C-alpha positions as CSV (number, residue, x, y, z in Angstrom):
1,M,0.0,0.0,0.0
2,R,1.5,3.3,-1.0
3,L,0.4,6.5,0.7
4,S,0.8,8.8,-2.3
5,P,-2.4,11.0,-2.4
6,I,-2.5,10.8,-6.2
7,V,-2.6,7.0,-6.2
8,I,-4.9,6.7,-3.1
9,T,-7.9,8.2,-4.7
10,A,-7.6,6.4,-8.0
11,F,-10.2,3.8,-7.0
12,I,-13.3,5.9,-6.3
13,L,-15.8,3.8,-8.4
14,A,-16.0,0.7,-6.3
15,A,-19.6,-0.3,-7.0
16,S,-18.8,-2.1,-10.2
17,C,-16.2,-4.3,-8.4
18,S,-18.1,-5.8,-5.5
19,S,-20.3,-5.3,-2.5
20,S,-20.4,-6.8,0.9
21,D,-21.7,-6.4,4.4
22,S,-18.6,-6.1,6.6
23,S,-20.0,-5.5,10.1
24,S,-18.2,-6.4,13.2
25,D,-18.1,-5.2,16.8
26,D,-14.5,-4.0,16.6
27,A,-14.7,-2.8,13.0
28,V,-13.0,0.5,12.2
29,T,-15.2,3.5,12.9
30,D,-16.0,6.3,10.5
31,A,-14.3,8.7,12.9
32,T,-11.0,6.7,12.6
33,L,-11.4,6.6,8.8
34,Q,-11.8,10.3,8.8
35,A,-8.8,10.7,11.0
36,F,-6.8,8.7,8.6
37,G,-7.8,10.8,5.6
38,D,-7.3,14.1,7.5
39,T,-3.9,13.0,8.8
40,L,-2.7,11.8,5.4
41,C,-3.8,14.9,3.5
42,T,-2.5,17.3,6.2
43,K,0.9,15.4,6.5
44,T,1.3,15.3,2.7
45,Q,0.7,19.0,2.4
46,Q,3.0,19.7,5.4
47,C,5.8,17.5,4.0
48,A,5.6,18.0,0.2
49,G,3.9,21.4,-0.1
50,E,0.5,22.8,-1.0
51,F,1.0,22.0,-4.7
52,T,0.9,18.2,-3.9
53,I,-2.6,18.7,-2.6
54,R,-3.9,21.4,-5.0
55,T,-2.9,19.6,-8.2
56,P,-4.9,16.3,-7.7
57,Y,-7.6,17.7,-5.3
58,G,-7.9,21.5,-5.6
59,S,-7.9,22.0,-1.8
60,L,-7.0,20.3,1.5
61,E,-10.7,19.9,2.3
62,V,-11.4,18.1,-1.0
63,C,-8.5,15.8,-0.3
64,K,-10.0,14.9,3.1
65,T,-13.4,14.3,1.6
66,R,-12.1,12.0,-1.1
67,Q,-10.0,10.1,1.4
68,M,-13.1,9.5,3.5
69,T,-15.1,8.4,0.5
70,Q,-12.4,6.0,-0.5
71,R,-12.0,4.5,3.0
72,R,-15.8,4.0,3.3
73,L,-15.8,2.2,0.0
74,E,-12.9,0.0,1.2
75,K,-14.7,-0.7,4.5
76,A,-17.8,-1.9,2.6
77,A,-15.9,-4.1,0.2
78,P,-15.4,-7.9,0.6
79,G,-12.1,-9.0,2.2
80,F,-11.7,-5.8,4.3
81,T,-10.7,-6.8,7.9
82,V,-9.1,-3.7,9.4
83,K,-10.1,-3.2,13.0
84,E,-10.4,-0.1,15.1
85,G,-7.2,-0.5,17.2
86,P,-4.8,-1.2,14.4
87,A,-6.4,1.6,12.3
88,K,-5.7,4.1,15.1
89,Q,-2.1,2.8,15.3
90,C,-1.8,3.5,11.6
91,V,-3.0,7.1,12.0
92,T,-0.4,7.6,14.7
93,A,2.3,6.1,12.6
94,I,1.4,8.5,9.7
95,Q,1.5,11.4,12.1
96,N,5.0,10.3,13.2
97,L,6.3,9.5,9.7
98,A,9.3,11.5,8.7
99,C,8.6,13.8,5.7
100,D,11.4,12.2,3.6
101,Q,9.8,8.8,4.1
102,L,6.3,10.1,3.2
103,V,7.5,11.8,0.1
104,A,9.4,8.6,-0.9
105,G,6.1,6.7,-0.7
106,A,7.0,4.7,2.4
107,T,4.2,2.9,4.2
108,P,4.5,2.5,8.0
109,A,4.4,-1.1,9.1
110,E,1.3,-0.3,11.2
111,C,-0.5,0.6,7.9
112,K,0.2,-2.6,6.0
113,F,-3.1,-4.3,6.3
114,K,-4.1,-7.7,4.8
115,G,-7.5,-8.6,3.7
116,T,-8.9,-12.1,3.0
117,L,-9.3,-12.1,-0.8
118,A,-7.2,-14.6,-2.8
119,L,-4.9,-13.9,-5.7
120,G,-7.0,-13.0,-8.8
121,A,-10.0,-11.9,-6.8
122,K,-11.7,-8.6,-7.8
123,C,-10.7,-5.7,-5.6
124,I,-10.5,-1.9,-5.3
125,A,-7.9,-1.6,-2.6
126,D,-4.9,-3.3,-1.1
127,T,-6.7,-3.7,2.2
128,Q,-9.0,-6.4,0.7
129,C,-6.3,-8.7,-0.5
130,A,-4.5,-11.4,1.5
131,S,-1.4,-10.3,-0.4
132,S,-2.0,-6.7,0.6
133,S,-1.7,-5.9,-3.2
134,C,-4.6,-4.9,-5.4
135,F,-3.6,-3.8,-8.9
136,V,-6.0,-1.5,-10.6
137,A,-5.1,-0.6,-14.2
138,E,-5.2,3.1,-15.1
139,G,-8.7,4.1,-16.2
140,S,-10.3,1.1,-14.4
141,S,-12.5,1.1,-11.3
142,C,-11.8,-2.5,-10.5
143,G,-8.7,-4.5,-10.1
144,A,-7.4,-7.9,-9.0
145,C,-5.4,-9.1,-6.0
146,T,-1.8,-9.8,-7.1
147,A,1.3,-11.1,-5.6
148,V,3.5,-8.5,-3.9
149,A,6.7,-7.6,-5.6
150,L,9.8,-7.9,-3.4
151,E,11.2,-4.6,-2.2
152,N,14.9,-3.9,-2.4
């Protein structure tokens, strides 16, 4: 999962991919999903400059709104298993991420979530896949769970 704000919002049209009822007592709350989006957008602007937010989104508020929309779509999708506690740890990790790491596209270990979908299953986000990797081709709203490439 990359944290680049340009890539993160590339999957807004989830409805054509799948639908699911993912309810659980310790499921991540909308407040935590909002905190994730707010933190990511604010940290990106802080570290990489206002241009990195204005170009893809137009404003910081639009970035936050789109992040929330994306997270809600992920939460409703099959295979999503992110729980409240780990999601809050991810938000804290992003807050504490060094700017050079964020700009380089680093993902904190606390934000590397695995879903339950097998390789080849339809997906919209990495959080759905057991491999933590959903490849969505440019111009598509739906992708497939893929094997993770080894990082150097």
